[in-house]
C-alpha positions in Angstrom: 164.4 -7.0 65.4 161.0 -6.0 67.3 160.7 -7.3 71.1 157.2 -8.6 69.9 158.8 -10.8 67.2 161.4 -12.1 69.5 158.6 -13.1 72.0 156.4 -14.6 69.1 159.3 -16.8 67.9 160.0 -17.9 71.8 156.3 -18.7 72.3 156.4 -20.9 69.2 159.3 -22.8 70.4 157.9 -23.1 74.0 154.7 -24.5 72.4 156.2 -27.0 70.1 158.3 -28.3 72.9 155.6 -28.5 75.3 153.5 -30.5 72.7 156.4 -32.8 72.3 157.3 -33.6 75.5 154.0 -33.3 77.6 155.9 -33.1 80.9 158.9 -32.4 82.9 160.7 -35.5 84.6 163.2 -35.2 87.3 164.9 -37.7 89.7 165.5 -37.1 93.6 167.6 -39.1 96.1 166.0 -40.2 99.4 167.5 -42.2 102.3 165.8 -45.5 102.8 168.1 -47.0 105.6 170.4 -45.0 107.8 172.2 -47.4 110.4 175.5 -45.5 111.3 178.0 -46.0 108.6 175.5 -47.9 106.4 173.3 -45.7 104.3 171.0 -46.9 101.5 169.3 -44.2 99.2 166.4 -44.8 96.7 166.0 -42.9 93.6 162.3 -41.5 93.1 161.1 -40.2 89.7 158.7 -37.2 89.8 156.8 -35.8 86.8 155.3 -32.3 86.3 152.5 -32.8 83.6 152.2 -29.9 81.1 148.8 -29.9 79.6 148.6 -29.8 75.9 146.3 -26.7 75.9 149.3 -25.0 77.3 151.5 -26.0 74.2 148.5 -24.9 71.9 148.1 -21.6 73.6 151.8 -20.7 73.2 151.9 -21.8 69.8 148.7 -19.8 68.8 150.1 -16.6 70.7 153.3 -16.8 69.1 151.8 -17.0 65.6 149.4 -14.1 66.4 152.1 -12.0 67.5 154.3 -12.7 64.3 151.2 -12.0 62.0 150.2 -9.0 63.9 153.7 -7.5 63.9 154.4 -8.4 60.3 153.4 -5.1 59.0 
């Protein structure tokens, strides 16, 4: 398999996932209170938004790579 075809398939997969999820969410733990042996932590959720245009560009780029390398 040509490397360009593999990259095209990978771009299509990344584009579809990006359009489906529209962001990456992760959780961190932070200390809220620290009094000697007493420690209280809180969990905070952070989101990294993925713009829809990124997914569309990856999807279109993957399709273009597959069509160009078909011949």
